[in-house]
BALOBA-1460 file (C-alpha; in Angstrom, 3 decimals):
// residues 273
<rec num="1" residu="y" x="-41.878" y="82.336" z="32.369"/>
<rec num="2" residu="s" x="-38.544" y="81.977" z="34.300"/>
<rec num="3" residu="h" x="-37.408" y="79.979" z="31.227"/>
<rec num="4" residu="k" x="-38.199" y="82.367" z="28.644"/>
<rec num="5" residu="s" x="-36.873" y="85.460" z="30.693"/>
<rec num="6" residu="n" x="-33.492" y="83.319" z="31.040"/>
<rec num="7" residu="s" x="-33.530" y="82.892" z="27.279"/>
<rec num="8" residu="i" x="-34.115" y="86.683" z="26.603"/>
<rec num="9" residu="r" x="-31.207" y="87.490" z="28.977"/>
<rec num="10" residu="g" x="-28.850" y="85.103" z="27.426"/>
<rec num="11" residu="s" x="-30.014" y="86.592" z="23.983"/>
<rec num="12" residu="f" x="-29.380" y="90.004" z="25.084"/>
<rec num="13" residu="s" x="-26.213" y="89.182" z="26.867"/>
<rec num="14" residu="r" x="-24.828" y="87.575" z="23.522"/>
<rec num="15" residu="n" x="-25.878" y="90.367" z="21.429"/>
<rec num="16" residu="r" x="-24.405" y="92.823" z="23.645"/>
<rec num="17" residu="n" x="-20.918" y="90.757" z="23.648"/>
<rec num="18" residu="k" x="-20.993" y="90.868" z="19.689"/>
<rec num="19" residu="f" x="-21.601" y="94.495" z="19.856"/>
<rec num="20" residu="i" x="-18.655" y="95.068" z="22.243"/>
<rec num="21" residu="v" x="-16.237" y="92.989" z="20.107"/>
<rec num="22" residu="i" x="-17.514" y="94.941" z="17.042"/>
<rec num="23" residu="t" x="-16.885" y="98.407" z="18.798"/>
<rec num="24" residu="m" x="-13.261" y="97.121" z="19.941"/>
<rec num="25" residu="r" x="-12.468" y="96.523" z="16.280"/>
<rec num="26" residu="i" x="-12.417" y="100.280" z="15.307"/>
<rec num="27" residu="p" x="-9.441" y="101.487" z="17.156"/>
<rec num="28" residu="s" x="-8.251" y="103.699" z="14.513"/>
<rec num="29" residu="v" x="-11.225" y="105.957" z="15.394"/>
<rec num="30" residu="l" x="-12.162" y="105.200" z="19.020"/>
<rec num="31" residu="t" x="-8.497" y="105.383" z="20.476"/>
<rec num="32" residu="a" x="-8.103" y="108.638" z="18.285"/>
<rec num="33" residu="a" x="-9.969" y="110.382" z="21.002"/>
<rec num="34" residu="i" x="-6.666" y="110.455" z="22.770"/>
<rec num="35" residu="a" x="-5.248" y="112.749" z="20.215"/>
<rec num="36" residu="a" x="-7.695" y="115.318" z="20.849"/>
<rec num="37" residu="v" x="-5.829" y="116.592" z="23.804"/>
<rec num="38" residu="a" x="-4.540" y="119.255" z="21.221"/>
<rec num="39" residu="l" x="-1.867" y="119.289" z="19.133"/>
<rec num="40" residu="p" x="-1.147" y="123.010" z="19.094"/>
<rec num="41" residu="s" x="1.334" y="125.238" z="17.715"/>
<rec num="42" residu="v" x="4.387" y="126.463" z="19.858"/>
<rec num="43" residu="d" x="2.596" y="129.973" z="20.095"/>
<rec num="44" residu="a" x="-0.184" y="128.408" z="21.931"/>
<rec num="45" residu="f" x="2.114" y="127.880" z="24.749"/>
<rec num="46" residu="a" x="3.006" y="131.528" z="25.168"/>
<rec num="47" residu="s" x="3.316" y="132.488" z="28.767"/>
<rec num="48" residu="s" x="0.813" y="135.374" z="30.212"/>
<rec num="49" residu="p" x="1.688" y="137.651" z="33.224"/>
<rec num="50" residu="a" x="0.709" y="136.299" z="36.490"/>
<rec num="51" residu="v" x="-2.240" y="137.758" z="38.027"/>
<rec num="52" residu="t" x="-1.770" y="139.120" z="41.789"/>
<rec num="53" residu="n" x="-4.217" y="140.338" z="44.118"/>
<rec num="54" residu="s" x="-2.663" y="142.411" z="47.026"/>
<rec num="55" residu="n" x="-6.054" y="142.623" z="48.731"/>
<rec num="56" residu="a" x="-6.465" y="139.042" z="49.062"/>
<rec num="57" residu="p" x="-8.203" y="137.946" z="52.358"/>
<rec num="58" residu="e" x="-6.721" y="135.801" z="54.824"/>
<rec num="59" residu="a" x="-6.618" y="132.113" z="54.302"/>
<rec num="60" residu="v" x="-9.479" y="130.210" z="55.494"/>
<rec num="61" residu="k" x="-9.280" y="126.850" z="57.304"/>
<rec num="62" residu="l" x="-11.855" y="124.477" z="55.840"/>
<rec num="63" residu="v" x="-13.285" y="121.832" z="58.124"/>
<rec num="64" residu="g" x="-12.610" y="118.362" z="56.227"/>
<rec num="65" residu="e" x="-9.652" y="119.587" z="54.020"/>
<rec num="66" residu="v" x="-6.727" y="117.517" z="53.986"/>
<rec num="67" residu="d" x="-3.320" y="118.371" z="55.673"/>
<rec num="68" residu="y" x="-1.113" y="119.069" z="52.876"/>
<rec num="69" residu="d" x="1.782" y="119.571" z="55.048"/>
<rec num="70" residu="a" x="1.299" y="116.366" z="56.890"/>
<rec num="71" residu="l" x="0.999" y="114.525" z="53.942"/>
<rec num="72" residu="a" x="3.908" y="115.921" z="52.044"/>
<rec num="73" residu="a" x="6.142" y="115.220" z="55.321"/>
<rec num="74" residu="d" x="4.900" y="111.485" z="55.030"/>
<rec num="75" residu="p" x="8.299" y="109.609" z="54.641"/>
<rec num="76" residu="a" x="6.568" y="106.957" z="52.090"/>
<rec num="77" residu="a" x="5.403" y="109.993" z="49.990"/>
<rec num="78" residu="f" x="6.467" y="110.084" z="46.238"/>
<rec num="79" residu="p" x="10.155" y="110.959" z="46.044"/>
<rec num="80" residu="h" x="9.698" y="113.993" z="43.837"/>
<rec num="81" residu="s" x="8.513" y="117.416" z="44.725"/>
<rec num="82" residu="e" x="5.223" y="119.341" z="43.651"/>
<rec num="83" residu="s" x="7.113" y="121.766" z="41.535"/>
<rec num="84" residu="t" x="9.273" y="119.151" z="39.842"/>
<rec num="85" residu="l" x="6.144" y="117.184" z="38.824"/>
<rec num="86" residu="i" x="4.322" y="120.112" z="37.457"/>
<rec num="87" residu="a" x="7.645" y="121.094" z="35.670"/>
<rec num="88" residu="r" x="7.636" y="117.712" z="33.992"/>
<rec num="89" residu="a" x="4.009" y="117.397" z="33.245"/>
<rec num="90" residu="k" x="4.379" y="120.965" z="31.302"/>
<rec num="91" residu="t" x="7.577" y="119.718" z="29.665"/>
<rec num="92" residu="i" x="5.714" y="116.614" z="28.098"/>
<rec num="93" residu="l" x="2.752" y="118.690" z="27.133"/>
<rec num="94" residu="n" x="4.934" y="121.382" z="25.198"/>
<rec num="95" residu="p" x="5.387" y="120.841" z="21.371"/>
<rec num="96" residu="e" x="8.827" y="119.379" z="21.628"/>
<rec num="97" residu="v" x="7.627" y="116.476" z="23.403"/>
<rec num="98" residu="l" x="3.874" y="116.538" z="22.989"/>
<rec num="99" residu="l" x="2.665" y="113.710" z="25.073"/>
<rec num="100" residu="g" x="5.149" y="111.156" z="23.487"/>
<rec num="101" residu="q" x="4.458" y="112.145" z="19.915"/>
<rec num="102" residu="k" x="7.716" y="114.159" z="19.273"/>
<rec num="103" residu="d" x="10.182" y="112.080" z="21.266"/>
<rec num="104" residu="d" x="8.997" y="108.769" z="19.892"/>
<rec num="105" residu="g" x="7.419" y="107.690" z="23.207"/>
<rec num="106" residu="e" x="10.587" y="108.130" z="25.158"/>
<rec num="107" residu="c" x="8.600" y="109.960" z="27.985"/>
<rec num="108" residu="l" x="6.372" y="107.093" z="28.505"/>
<rec num="109" residu="s" x="6.997" y="104.380" z="31.017"/>
<rec num="110" residu="p" x="6.962" y="100.766" z="29.789"/>
<rec num="111" residu="d" x="3.536" y="100.024" z="31.449"/>
<rec num="112" residu="f" x="2.027" y="103.259" z="30.098"/>
<rec num="113" residu="e" x="-1.844" y="103.471" z="29.818"/>
<rec num="114" residu="f" x="-4.283" y="106.021" z="28.473"/>
<rec num="115" residu="v" x="-7.728" y="105.852" z="29.994"/>
<rec num="116" residu="a" x="-10.584" y="108.363" z="29.869"/>
<rec num="117" residu="a" x="-14.365" y="108.233" z="30.311"/>
<rec num="118" residu="v" x="-15.223" y="106.310" z="27.246"/>
<rec num="119" residu="v" x="-11.693" y="105.079" z="25.645"/>
<rec num="120" residu="g" x="-9.215" y="103.024" z="27.273"/>
<rec num="121" residu="p" x="-7.319" y="101.770" z="29.122"/>
<rec num="122" residu="i" x="-5.056" y="101.206" z="26.059"/>
<rec num="123" residu="g" x="-1.390" y="100.510" z="26.206"/>
<rec num="124" residu="k" x="1.729" y="102.464" z="24.806"/>
<rec num="125" residu="e" x="1.905" y="101.003" z="21.267"/>
<rec num="126" residu="e" x="-1.742" y="101.399" z="20.581"/>
<rec num="127" residu="y" x="-1.615" y="105.021" z="22.047"/>
<rec num="128" residu="l" x="1.270" y="106.082" z="20.063"/>
<rec num="129" residu="g" x="-0.224" y="104.476" z="16.727"/>
<rec num="130" residu="a" x="-3.668" y="106.470" z="17.402"/>
<rec num="131" residu="l" x="-1.404" y="109.781" z="17.597"/>
<rec num="132" residu="s" x="0.341" y="109.060" z="14.447"/>
<rec num="133" residu="s" x="-2.707" y="108.071" z="12.623"/>
<rec num="134" residu="f" x="-5.295" y="110.740" z="13.784"/>
<rec num="135" residu="k" x="-3.861" y="114.316" z="13.626"/>
<rec num="136" residu="l" x="-6.255" y="116.993" z="14.682"/>
<rec num="137" residu="e" x="-3.854" y="119.654" z="14.243"/>
<rec num="138" residu="e" x="-3.872" y="119.011" z="10.559"/>
<rec num="139" residu="s" x="-7.430" y="120.056" z="10.260"/>
<rec num="140" residu="f" x="-7.975" y="122.541" z="13.381"/>
<rec num="141" residu="d" x="-5.947" y="125.242" z="14.484"/>
<rec num="142" residu="i" x="-5.953" y="124.228" z="18.234"/>
<rec num="143" residu="k" x="-5.682" y="126.296" z="21.456"/>
<rec num="144" residu="p" x="-5.547" y="124.151" z="24.420"/>
<rec num="145" residu="n" x="-5.893" y="126.847" z="27.149"/>
<rec num="146" residu="f" x="-4.269" y="125.020" z="30.053"/>
<rec num="147" residu="f" x="-4.512" y="126.068" z="33.631"/>
<rec num="148" residu="g" x="-5.053" y="124.846" z="37.269"/>
<rec num="149" residu="f" x="-1.968" y="122.582" z="37.702"/>
<rec num="150" residu="s" x="-1.729" y="120.900" z="40.964"/>
<rec num="151" residu="v" x="-0.535" y="117.732" z="42.578"/>
<rec num="152" residu="d" x="-2.961" y="115.310" z="44.243"/>
<rec num="153" residu="p" x="-2.198" y="115.652" z="47.983"/>
<rec num="154" residu="i" x="-3.339" y="111.550" z="48.379"/>
<rec num="155" residu="m" x="-1.861" y="110.133" z="45.167"/>
<rec num="156" residu="r" x="1.385" y="112.022" z="45.098"/>
<rec num="157" residu="n" x="2.668" y="111.065" z="41.717"/>
<rec num="158" residu="r" x="-0.522" y="112.586" z="40.008"/>
<rec num="159" residu="v" x="-0.670" y="115.981" z="38.355"/>
<rec num="160" residu="w" x="-4.093" y="117.394" z="38.072"/>
<rec num="161" residu="f" x="-4.666" y="120.347" z="35.584"/>
<rec num="162" residu="f" x="-7.827" y="121.809" z="33.309"/>
<rec num="163" residu="n" x="-8.308" y="123.290" z="29.920"/>
<rec num="164" residu="r" x="-10.909" y="125.204" z="27.910"/>
<rec num="165" residu="q" x="-9.712" y="124.156" z="24.471"/>
<rec num="166" residu="t" x="-11.050" y="125.617" z="21.277"/>
<rec num="167" residu="g" x="-10.390" y="125.032" z="17.731"/>
<rec num="168" residu="t" x="-10.778" y="126.457" z="14.402"/>
<rec num="169" residu="h" x="-11.804" y="124.083" z="11.437"/>
<rec num="170" residu="v" x="-9.389" y="124.784" z="8.768"/>
<rec num="171" residu="a" x="-8.965" y="121.815" z="6.694"/>
<rec num="172" residu="p" x="-10.952" y="118.919" z="5.535"/>
<rec num="173" residu="f" x="-11.871" y="116.488" z="8.689"/>
<rec num="174" residu="l" x="-13.588" y="113.165" z="8.115"/>
<rec num="175" residu="g" x="-15.015" y="114.583" z="4.927"/>
<rec num="176" residu="a" x="-16.285" y="117.459" z="6.522"/>
<rec num="177" residu="e" x="-15.070" y="120.866" z="4.743"/>
<rec num="178" residu="p" x="-14.473" y="124.076" z="6.720"/>
<rec num="179" residu="k" x="-17.170" y="126.843" z="6.190"/>
<rec num="180" residu="k" x="-15.953" y="129.657" z="3.839"/>
<rec num="181" residu="a" x="-15.557" y="133.118" z="5.225"/>
<rec num="182" residu="d" x="-18.463" y="134.290" z="3.171"/>
<rec num="183" residu="d" x="-20.814" y="131.581" z="4.218"/>
<rec num="184" residu="k" x="-23.586" y="132.367" z="6.338"/>
<rec num="185" residu="d" x="-22.529" y="129.547" z="8.753"/>
<rec num="186" residu="a" x="-18.902" y="130.260" z="8.890"/>
<rec num="187" residu="a" x="-19.089" y="130.888" z="12.720"/>
<rec num="188" residu="k" x="-19.381" y="126.970" z="12.915"/>
<rec num="189" residu="n" x="-15.814" y="126.815" z="12.220"/>
<rec num="190" residu="e" x="-15.131" y="127.936" z="15.736"/>
<rec num="191" residu="l" x="-15.489" y="125.068" z="18.068"/>
<rec num="192" residu="i" x="-15.465" y="125.317" z="21.838"/>
<rec num="193" residu="l" x="-15.082" y="122.179" z="23.729"/>
<rec num="194" residu="p" x="-16.495" y="122.025" z="27.424"/>
<rec num="195" residu="p" x="-13.624" y="122.330" z="30.278"/>
<rec num="196" residu="q" x="-11.942" y="119.224" z="30.495"/>
<rec num="197" residu="c" x="-9.969" y="117.802" z="33.559"/>
<rec num="198" residu="y" x="-6.690" y="115.786" z="32.869"/>
<rec num="199" residu="h" x="-4.294" y="114.003" z="34.912"/>
<rec num="200" residu="i" x="-0.810" y="112.374" z="34.442"/>
<rec num="201" residu="d" x="0.536" y="109.974" z="36.566"/>
<rec num="202" residu="f" x="4.598" y="109.616" z="36.846"/>
<rec num="203" residu="d" x="6.878" y="106.597" z="37.847"/>
<rec num="204" residu="d" x="9.993" y="107.127" z="40.119"/>
<rec num="205" residu="e" x="11.991" y="107.661" z="36.862"/>
<rec num="206" residu="l" x="9.507" y="110.903" z="36.007"/>
<rec num="207" residu="k" x="8.186" y="108.855" z="33.012"/>
<rec num="208" residu="m" x="4.463" y="109.234" z="32.195"/>
<rec num="209" residu="k" x="2.646" y="106.241" z="33.698"/>
<rec num="210" residu="e" x="-0.907" y="107.110" z="32.913"/>
<rec num="211" residu="f" x="-2.694" y="110.132" z="31.049"/>
<rec num="212" residu="g" x="-6.453" y="110.862" z="30.885"/>
<rec num="213" residu="f" x="-9.113" y="113.510" z="30.697"/>
<rec num="214" residu="y" x="-12.902" y="114.022" z="31.387"/>
<rec num="215" residu="t" x="-15.331" y="116.329" z="30.572"/>
<rec num="216" residu="v" x="-16.128" y="118.371" z="33.719"/>
<rec num="217" residu="d" x="-19.112" y="120.587" z="32.579"/>
<rec num="218" residu="r" x="-21.222" y="119.142" z="29.465"/>
<rec num="219" residu="r" x="-23.318" y="122.346" z="29.501"/>
<rec num="220" residu="q" x="-20.651" y="124.627" z="28.091"/>
<rec num="221" residu="g" x="-19.163" y="124.948" z="24.685"/>
<rec num="222" residu="n" x="-20.866" y="124.257" z="21.140"/>
<rec num="223" residu="t" x="-19.743" y="120.471" z="20.757"/>
<rec num="224" residu="g" x="-22.836" y="118.869" z="22.507"/>
<rec num="225" residu="g" x="-20.863" y="118.360" z="25.674"/>
<rec num="226" residu="l" x="-18.482" y="116.059" z="24.199"/>
<rec num="227" residu="g" x="-14.638" y="116.525" z="24.915"/>
<rec num="228" residu="g" x="-11.608" y="114.863" z="23.056"/>
<rec num="229" residu="a" x="-11.759" y="113.777" z="19.516"/>
<rec num="230" residu="f" x="-15.607" y="113.191" z="19.914"/>
<rec num="231" residu="g" x="-16.288" y="116.813" z="20.514"/>
<rec num="232" residu="y" x="-14.446" y="117.636" z="17.183"/>
<rec num="233" residu="m" x="-16.345" y="114.880" z="15.162"/>
<rec num="234" residu="y" x="-19.726" y="116.402" z="16.631"/>
<rec num="235" residu="g" x="-18.660" y="119.855" z="15.990"/>
<rec num="236" residu="v" x="-18.229" y="119.368" z="12.205"/>
<rec num="237" residu="g" x="-21.271" y="117.198" z="11.990"/>
<rec num="238" residu="k" x="-19.559" y="113.880" z="11.685"/>
<rec num="239" residu="p" x="-20.187" y="111.978" z="14.852"/>
<rec num="240" residu="l" x="-19.681" y="108.300" z="15.232"/>
<rec num="241" residu="p" x="-23.214" y="106.478" z="15.092"/>
<rec num="242" residu="i" x="-22.845" y="105.321" z="18.948"/>
<rec num="243" residu="p" x="-24.314" y="107.112" z="22.024"/>
<rec num="244" residu="e" x="-21.003" y="107.657" z="23.452"/>
<rec num="245" residu="c" x="-20.016" y="110.006" z="20.322"/>
<rec num="246" residu="q" x="-23.481" y="111.971" z="20.973"/>
<rec num="247" residu="p" x="-24.758" y="114.554" z="23.407"/>
<rec num="248" residu="y" x="-25.894" y="113.166" z="26.835"/>
<rec num="249" residu="k" x="-29.538" y="111.916" z="26.677"/>
<rec num="250" residu="r" x="-31.419" y="110.467" z="29.676"/>
<rec num="251" residu="s" x="-32.419" y="106.842" z="29.299"/>
<rec num="252" residu="f" x="-36.010" y="105.720" z="29.118"/>
<rec num="253" residu="r" x="-35.802" y="104.170" z="32.466"/>
<rec num="254" residu="f" x="-34.205" y="107.571" z="33.995"/>
<rec num="255" residu="r" x="-36.926" y="109.484" z="32.339"/>
<rec num="256" residu="l" x="-39.754" y="107.120" z="33.554"/>
<rec num="257" residu="l" x="-38.182" y="107.056" z="37.123"/>
<rec num="258" residu="n" x="-38.244" y="111.056" z="37.040"/>
<rec num="259" residu="f" x="-41.941" y="110.837" z="35.812"/>
<rec num="260" residu="v" x="-42.973" y="108.573" z="38.485"/>
<rec num="261" residu="g" x="-41.136" y="110.597" z="41.146"/>
<rec num="262" residu="g" x="-42.940" y="113.840" z="40.014"/>
<rec num="263" residu="l" x="-46.092" y="112.211" z="40.407"/>
<rec num="264" residu="a" x="-45.409" y="110.841" z="43.806"/>
<rec num="265" residu="q" x="-44.298" y="114.462" z="44.925"/>
<rec num="266" residu="k" x="-47.589" y="115.872" z="43.453"/>
<rec num="267" residu="f" x="-49.530" y="113.326" z="45.479"/>
<rec num="268" residu="a" x="-47.880" y="114.071" z="48.701"/>
<rec num="269" residu="k" x="-48.298" y="117.835" z="48.255"/>
<rec num="270" residu="k" x="-51.764" y="117.301" z="47.876"/>
<rec num="271" residu="e" x="-52.347" y="115.174" z="50.827"/>
<rec num="272" residu="k" x="-50.486" y="117.753" z="52.885"/>
<rec num="273" residu="e" x="-52.947" y="120.510" z="51.611"/>
C-alpha cells in the first residue's frame, strides 16, 4: 500500500509540475493582469474638493497602534518623507508616466518586480512587455478611482493605496464585442471591479522597486470578485480556463470540513440539551 501511495504521489507531482510549466508559457495573457491597474484618460485624474469636518471628534488612542512619531524619528528610517513618497507615487500613476509605460520604464529601478496575488513576481522587461502588448484602455473606458494613500509606518519605503475601478466596454476585447445601446443586456458593458489594495515600493533614488495589487473584498462589484485583467476577462465572458480566473469556489476538502464541523456542532448541541 505504501509503495502504491508513493507512486500516486509521484505521478501527481509530475503532472502538477507539467501544468505549472505550461501555465508559465502563456505570459502574454497571465502577466497582462498587471495592465489592469488601468490605463485611464487624463480626465480620470481630475482633482476633487477636499472633504472637511469641523465637528470631528477628538483623536482616540488605540491600544496596540504603532507609534508613528517614534518610527518616523528612527535614524535608520527611509531618507524620504511621507509627503515626498506619496507625491512620487501619484506622479508615477499619472498619464504622463503611467507606471512606466509612457516613460519607457525610466521610473523603474533595475531590479524592479511586479507581484500580485496570482501573477508574479516578474521582472522589469517582462512587465514592460506585458504593458505594451495588452492595452485594456483600447477596449474599456477606465476610471481607476484611487484613494487612501499612506506610507507604511514599518516599511518606510512603501506607499499603500486603494481603488474602486470601473470600466465601460467600448471596443472588442478577446473576441467579445460591447453590447449595443438598444440591447437588453447593454448594462453589462458597465464593469465594476471589487475594491483593490495597491502598493508601490521605492528605492533611495525614488525609482519604483516593486508594484502590486490585491482584491480586498470579493463580494463587491460585478466581475465575480476578480480584480486586474482577470476581472475584465470575466466581465465580458472571456475568462481563462483556469481556477485563478474564476470566481472563488470552496474546494471539496473545505466543503467536507465545514460539513463535518456542522454535524459535530449539532451533536454537541443535542448532548447539552
